[in-house]
N, C-alpha and C positions, 0 to 999 in steps of 0.2 A: 830700229825695230822695237817693238813693244816688249819682246821677251815672252809673250803669251801665245805665240803661234804654235800650233800643233802640227809641225812639219810632217811627222810620220803619218798622221791621219790624212793630211792633204795629199801626200804622195800615194797613199793607198787608194783614195778616192779618184785621183787623176789616173792612176794606172787602170782602175776598173773602167773608167770612161774610155781610155785608150783601147783597152781590150774590146769593149763594146763596138767602138768604131772599126776596129780590125775585123770583127765578126761581120759587121755590115758591109765591109769592103771585100770580104773573103780573103783576108791576108793570112798566109801561112807563115807564122812566126818561126817555124822550123826550117824555112827555106832561106838560106843565107843570101842568095842572089836577089830574091824578092825583097827581103828586108833591107839589103844594101841599096837597092834602087829606090825604095821608099824613103830611106834616110837621105839620099842625095836630093830627092824631091822636097823633102821637109826642110832641108838647109837652104834650098833655093827659094822657098816660099817667102813672100813679102806680105805681112799682115796689112790688110786694108787696101792692097793694090787692086783687088777685085771684090765686088760685093758677093756675098754668098748667095748662090742661086739655089733656093730651096725647091725649085722645079726640077732640079737635077740632083736626086738623092745621093748618088755616088759622089758627085763633085762636092756637094755640101758636106758629106761625111768626111771626105778627104781634107777639106779646109778646116773642119772642126778638129780632126785628128792633129793637124799641124799646129793649131792653136793650143790644144791640150799639151802637145809636146813642148811648146814654148813655156807654158805655165809650169810644167814639171821641172824644166831647167831652171826657172826662176825660183821655185820652191827649194830646189837643191842648192842654188847659189846663195839664197838668203839664209838657209840653215847653216851652210858652211861659214858664212860671215859671222854667225853667232857661235861658231865652233861646235856645231852639232852635225853629226854625220847622219844624213837621211838617205836611206837606200830604197830603191824600188824593188818590186818583185820580179818574177821570172820574165815577164814580157818586157818590162822596162830594161832589164839587164841585156836582153837580146837587142832591143831597139836602141837603147843608149849606147851600147858597144858599136852598133852600126853607124850611129850618128857621129861618134867620136872618130871612127875609122874614116868616114866620109869627110869629116872636117879636116882631119890630118892630111888626107889625100888632096883636098882642095888647097891646102896651105903649102903643098909641095914637100911635106914632111914624110919621112920614112923612118923605119927603125934603124937605118944605117946612119941617120943624121946625128 
């Protein structure tokens, strides 16, 4: 890494775009079941597996949301590798928590392990 990355700014910009996609998709970030289902779908998403169909605005927004999610995770991973702690805002905290819980459930992990 160059050491010149502004991870905090990148995280803010990514979260803003995630929020915008959420608005376009009508996501209620205060609905744990809806966010959990979205997180499971995001984890199952395979970039490049399907071309984005811009004729289907909802589908395109969903794929773009998943791409933004992967970028946010990359920003956080890179900042951590430089011993910087980058935090998202309220929407990312909700979605990131749901992603983590979905990932753990998919790994067969539980709090009892």
